[in-house]
C-alpha positions in Angstrom: 13.7 107.7 118.6 10.6 107.7 120.7 9.9 111.1 122.4 7.9 109.7 125.3 6.9 106.7 127.3 3.8 105.7 129.2 2.7 103.2 131.7 0.3 101.0 129.7 -0.5 98.5 132.4 -0.2 98.0 136.1 -0.2 94.8 138.2 0.2 93.6 141.8 0.0 90.4 143.8 0.3 89.5 147.5 0.2 86.0 149.1 -3.0 84.9 150.8 -1.5 84.4 154.2 -2.1 87.5 156.4 0.3 87.8 159.4 -1.0 90.3 162.0 1.2 92.1 164.4 -0.3 90.1 167.3 1.4 87.0 166.0 4.8 88.6 165.9 4.4 90.5 169.1 3.3 87.4 171.0 6.3 85.4 169.7 8.8 88.2 170.6 7.2 89.1 173.9 6.3 92.6 172.8 3.4 94.6 174.2 0.4 94.9 171.9 0.7 97.9 169.6 4.5 98.0 169.8 5.0 97.4 166.0 2.3 99.7 164.8 3.4 102.6 167.0 7.0 102.3 165.7 6.8 101.5 162.0 3.2 102.0 161.0 2.5 98.4 160.0 -0.6 96.5 161.1 -0.2 93.3 159.1 1.8 91.8 156.3 1.7 88.9 153.8 3.8 85.8 153.8 4.2 83.4 150.9 3.1 79.7 151.3 5.9 77.2 151.9 5.6 75.9 148.3 5.7 79.3 146.6 8.8 80.6 144.9 9.7 84.1 143.8 8.4 83.6 140.3 5.1 82.3 141.7 4.5 85.8 143.2 5.9 87.7 140.2 3.9 85.9 137.6 0.4 87.0 138.7 1.5 90.6 139.0 3.2 90.6 135.6 0.2 88.9 134.0 -2.2 91.5 135.4 0.0 94.3 134.0 0.2 92.6 130.6 -3.6 92.2 130.5 -4.1 95.8 131.4 -1.7 96.9 128.7 -3.4 94.9 125.9 -1.4 94.0 122.8 2.1 95.2 123.3 5.4 94.3 121.6 7.4 93.3 124.8 11.1 93.7 123.9 12.6 93.2 127.4 11.7 92.0 130.9 13.5 93.5 134.0 13.0 91.7 137.3 14.0 93.6 140.4 14.5 91.2 143.3 16.7 90.3 146.2 15.2 86.8 146.6 15.4 85.0 143.2 14.3 81.4 142.8 18.0 80.3 142.7 21.4 81.9 143.0 21.9 80.6 139.4 20.3 80.7 136.9 18.6 84.1 137.0 14.8 84.1 137.5 13.9 86.6 134.8 14.2 84.2 131.8 12.0 81.6 133.6 9.4 84.3 134.4 9.4 85.4 130.7 8.9 81.8 129.6 6.1 81.3 132.0 4.4 84.4 130.6 4.8 83.2 127.1 7.2 86.0 126.2 10.1 85.7 123.8 12.4 88.6 124.7 15.5 89.5 126.7 15.1 89.0 130.4 17.4 90.2 133.3 17.5 90.1 137.1 18.3 93.3 138.8 19.6 93.2 142.4 19.0 96.7 143.6 17.5 96.0 147.0 14.7 98.4 148.0 15.6 100.8 145.2 15.6 98.1 142.5 12.3 99.1 140.9 13.4 102.7 140.5 16.7 101.6 138.8 14.7 99.2 136.6 12.2 101.9 135.7 14.8 104.3 134.5 16.6 101.6 132.5 13.3 100.6 131.0 12.5 104.2 130.0 15.8 104.4 128.2 15.2 101.1 126.4 11.7 102.1 125.3 12.9 105.4 124.0 15.8 104.0 122.0 14.3 100.7 120.7 10.6 101.6 120.4 9.5 98.4 122.1 7.6 98.0 125.4 9.4 96.8 128.5 7.8 94.7 131.3 9.2 95.8 134.7 8.5 93.4 137.6 9.6 93.8 141.3 9.0 90.9 143.7 10.4 89.5 146.9 9.9 86.8 149.4 11.6 88.3 152.4 9.7 86.3 155.0 12.4 83.5 154.4 15.2 86.0 155.1 14.2 87.2 158.5 15.2 85.8 161.9 12.0 85.1 163.8 13.8 86.2 167.0 14.9 89.6 165.6 12.3 92.3 166.3 14.0 94.8 163.9 13.4 92.7 160.8 10.4 90.5 161.9 8.3 93.6 162.3 9.1 95.1 158.9 9.6 92.7 156.0 7.0 91.0 153.9 6.3 89.3 150.5 4.6 90.8 147.5 5.1 91.7 143.8 4.3 94.7 141.5 4.6 95.2 137.8 4.3 97.9 135.1 4.4 97.7 131.3 6.2 100.7 130.0 5.3 101.4 126.4 6.2 104.0 123.7 4.3 107.3 123.6 5.2 108.9 120.2 5.0 112.7 120.2 4.3 112.9 124.0 6.5 114.3 126.8 5.3 111.7 129.3 7.4 109.2 131.1 10.6 109.8 133.2 11.2 113.6 133.1 13.6 113.7 136.0 15.7 111.2 137.9 18.5 111.0 140.5 19.9 107.5 141.1 22.6 107.3 143.9 24.7 104.9 145.9 26.8 105.3 149.0 29.0 102.2 149.7 30.1 103.7 153.1 26.8 102.3 154.3 27.3 98.9 152.7 27.0 96.9 156.0 23.9 98.7 157.4 21.5 96.2 155.9 22.8 92.9 154.8 22.5 89.1 154.5 26.1 88.1 155.1 26.2 84.5 154.0 25.8 82.8 150.7 28.0 85.1 148.5 31.6 84.8 147.5 32.9 86.6 150.6 31.2 84.3 153.0 30.2 81.2 151.0 28.0 78.3 152.0 29.9 75.9 154.3 29.2 73.7 157.4 30.7 76.5 159.5 28.2 79.1 158.3 25.9 80.3 161.0 22.1 80.2 160.4 22.0 83.9 161.4 24.3 84.7 158.5 21.6 83.7 156.1 19.1 86.1 157.6 18.6 89.9 157.1 20.6 91.9 159.5 20.1 95.6 160.4 22.3 96.2 163.5 21.9 100.0 163.6 18.3 101.0 162.9 18.9 104.6 164.0 21.7 105.1 161.4 19.5 103.4 158.7 16.7 105.9 159.5 19.0 108.9 159.3 20.6 107.8 156.0 17.3 106.9 154.5 15.7 110.3 155.2 18.8 112.2 154.0 19.1 110.1 150.8 15.4 110.1 149.9 15.1 113.9 150.5 18.2 114.8 148.6 17.5 112.6 145.6 13.9 113.8 145.4 15.0 117.4 145.4 17.5 116.7 142.6 15.0 114.7 140.5 12.4 117.5 140.9 15.0 120.1 139.9 15.9 118.0 136.8 12.3 118.0 135.8 12.1 121.7 136.4 9.4 121.3 139.1 8.9 122.2 142.7 7.2 120.0 145.3 3.9 121.8 144.9 3.5 120.3 141.4 3.6 116.7 142.7 0.2 115.1 142.3 1.2 111.7 143.7 4.1 110.7 145.9 4.9 107.0 146.1 7.8 106.4 148.6 9.3 103.0 149.3 7.1 101.6 152.0 9.7 101.1 154.7 8.7 102.8 157.8 6.0 105.4 158.5 8.4 107.6 160.4 10.8 107.7 157.4 8.0 108.6 155.1 6.7 111.4 157.4 10.2 112.9 157.8 10.9 113.0 154.1 7.4 114.4 153.4 8.0 117.3 155.8 11.5 118.1 154.4 10.3 118.2 150.9 7.1 120.2 151.7 4.9 117.7 150.0 1.1 117.8 150.5 0.1 114.9 152.8 -2.8 114.1 150.5 -0.3 113.4 147.7 1.2 110.4 149.5 0.2 106.9 148.5 0.7 104.0 150.9 0.1 100.3 151.4 2.5 100.0 154.4 -0.1 99.4 157.1 -1.7 96.4 155.5 1.2 94.9 153.5 4.4 95.8 155.1 7.8 96.2 153.5 8.4 94.0 150.5 11.6 95.9 149.4 11.7 96.7 145.7 8.1 95.6 145.2 6.5 98.3 147.4 6.5 101.1 144.8 4.9 99.2 141.9 2.6 97.3 144.2 1.4 100.6 145.7 1.1 102.2 142.2 -1.0 99.3 141.0 -3.3 99.3 144.0 -3.8 103.1 143.6 -4.4 102.8 139.9 -7.1 100.2 140.5 -8.8 102.1 143.3 -8.5 105.7 142.2 -6.7 105.9 138.9 -4.3 108.5 137.5 -5.0 111.3 135.0 -3.1 112.4 131.9 -0.5 114.9 133.0 -0.3 113.8 136.6 3.2 114.2 138.1 4.4 111.3 140.2 7.4 111.4 142.5 8.9 108.0 143.4 11.5 107.8 146.1 13.5 104.9 147.7 16.6 103.9 149.5 17.8 100.5 150.6 20.7 98.1 151.2 24.0 99.1 149.6 23.3 101.9 150.3 21.4 102.3 147.0 18.6 104.8 146.3 17.2 107.5 144.3 14.1 109.3 143.0 12.2 109.5 139.8 9.7 112.1 138.5 7.2 110.5 136.1 4.7 112.4 134.0 1.5 110.2 133.5 
């Protein structure tokens, strides 16, 4: 049994195309500054027409593998809501493209997918003694209705990755976690069409293949409550108070959600890490993307306490306390 884990490598990737708010505000007839004032996003990235999910995931994963150096990768977990195809899963293809010979699995956890994957990876590393590559990636620009301000203003494309490796004799890694779901909010964020309940057919409306969020106010309320409660429980499981958090990496959904959770938890504003303004909301990818950008720009120190929090469609969410 391995007594600890460590993040041996970080990686991130965003498409080249920058989509400023002005482009969306002009299309929707919104006044300049409308998006920034409401959600805190200035611009976002969209994938090129010929890019698939694995085309975004691969550079982020490769960056994390390079940073980690020689590692025995025993498994690959890919958190995504926009795989290359409905079948087969994309993770085996990604592993092949990276030259890995290991187990590989897609994980559909929406915006909380990376947190679920990280906790699963931590358990795999501790029990099997082999490193796990965790990748989160999404191309949400193809799942938003261009005429819908609630989704067009928010969602974006990006990928982030971490290599989680054994740390014998150390107490690093996941030291507290609270993963939750609340199916009573199942319909708050959804893409109705394409599944077994509303399968593809000539009668299927184009809008049924787009992201739908009909009650943004309820999503806001549930998100704040879930992220706050889960973070408190994860900190309690780690035996810590909010004052011990060195870095807080929330899911990059909406600046108002982040600010509300920060106030409720009593976190120091300086602890918060964000990429929301320049890269928007890429669902599960936002936390590892932000982690990697911060690691590149400012780095983390041994013993640093990280609090990661998210909530998304399902409703699925949670929080993780990770000791660097």
